[in-house]
Every structure is written in C-alpha cells, then in structure tokens.
C-alpha positions, 0 to 999 in steps of 0.5 A: 434336839428334843423339847418337852412336850414336842415328842411323838405320840398323843398330846405331843403331836397336838402341840407340835402342830400348833408349833408349827401353825405358829412358825407358818404364820411367823414366817408369812408376816415375816414375808409381809414385813420384808416386802414393806422394808423392800418397798420403803427402802426403794422409796427412800432411795427414790426421795434421795434422788429427787432431793439431790435433783431438786438441790441442783435445779436451786442451785442453777436457780440461785446462779441465775438470779444472781446474774440477773440481779447483776444485770438489773442493778447495772441498768438501774445505775444507768438510769439513775446516771441518765436522770442526774445528767441534763438529759431530762429531755431523753428520759422523758422521751423514754418514759412516754415511749414506755407508756405507750408501749404499755398502752398498745400491749393492753390493747392487744390483750383487751382485743383478744 
C-alpha cells in the first residue's frame, strides 16, 4: 500500500525515515508502558492476596475475642455471685491475695 509522500525518491525518503523514527519511539514507549502495566498487575495481585490473608487473620481474632469475652463474662458473674453471698470473708482474702501478688510482681520488676 502506497501512502502519500512515502514513495521512493527525494523528499519521500526523508519523510519515511521520520516516520520510522516515530514508529521506533512509539514501540519503545509501548514496551515501557507494557512493563509498567505488568508491574501494576503483579502489585495488585500481591495486594489482593495480602488483603485475603489479613481478612482471615481478622476473622480468627474476632472468634478469639468472642470466646474470651464469654469467659470473662462467666468469671465476672461468678465474682458477683461471690460478693452477694455470705462469703465476704473469702472475697476479702482473695482481694488481699491479689494485692500481695501485684506487690510481689512490682517488687520483682523494680529490682530488675
């Protein structure tokens, strides 16, 4: 197929060489763009896998917090039941024991 000004001879060869320069530049830019697109694709795939991993971890943490909340709720209920009964002497002993343990831990930390 013959284009205007791209034939053989005089000024046509000048236009043809300019056209090939533009084609080479376009191909070079196209390769650079292709490399950037492939880098973005791999990055987006990596982000997707990381998001899936983080979602799984958050689901696991949610179930752990739910089970811990249930355990704490049951423990608080038992402590309230202890405080309502006539076992206040036992509750005072337990409170003194907790204070003693915290004091000993504080003392060990202070010595370090």
